[in-house]
N, C-alpha and C positions, 0 to 999 in steps of 0.2 A: 673086087676092086678093078680087075682088068675089064670087066663088063662095063662098069661105070665110066672108066676112062675111054673105052671104045665108043660109048654113047656120046661123050663129050667131044671126042675127035670127029665123029660122024656129023653131028648136028649142032654142036656148040652149047648144048644144055648140060649143066653140071647137076647130077642127081646125087644128093648127099646121103640118102638112106635107102637101104635095101628093103623090099625088092624094087627094082627099077621098072615099074609098071608102065604100060603105054600111056596111061592117063597122066602120070607124072611128067613123062617126056613131052607129051602134047601141051600140058599146062606150061612147062618151061619154054617151049617154042612160042606159044602165044604171048608169054611175058616178054620174051626177047623181041618179038615182032612189034609189040606195043611200045617198045623203047624202054622197058623196065630192066631191072637188074635182079638176078637171082642171088640172094644173100645166103651165106652159109648159116646153119643153125648155131646157137650158142654151144660152147663146149660142154660136153657131158662131165658130170662129177663122178670120177672114178675112185673116190676115196681120198683121204688125207695123205699128205706127204709124210713119209716115215720119220724124217728128221724133225718136222714140225710137231708131230705127236710125241716124240721123245723129249723135246724141249718142254712141251706142255706137261708131261708126266714129271719131269724134273722140277718144274716150277710149282706143281700142285701134287705133291706126293699123297698117297693114301694114308690116312691116319689109322693106327692100330689101337684097338680098344684094350683095356687092361686085362680082362678075363678071357675073352674068346675072340678077340680081333674083330668084333662087330661094332662099328660106329654108325649109328643111324644118320641118315641124311635129314636135314631140316631140323625139326625139334627133337629133343632128347627122348621124347615119349613115343617115338615111332614104333609101330608094330613090326615084329620080326616076320620075315617072309619065309622062314624055314623052321 
């Protein structure tokens, strides 16, 4: 991150992804020289929020079957996977 901040401080080009290759920096300089704007990428999906998942589990509990706790998804004639 320090290298990316150093590049930004030196030439005004924000590189958002490693590695910060000379080609990326040159492309950023060209974009800024043409009057464009360097937009940050969309946020990465790093997984669901824990509390959202807990609420989902509470709202949709797993059903237990009568004999061996197996309830098939979809139709009741689904084939067992074990």
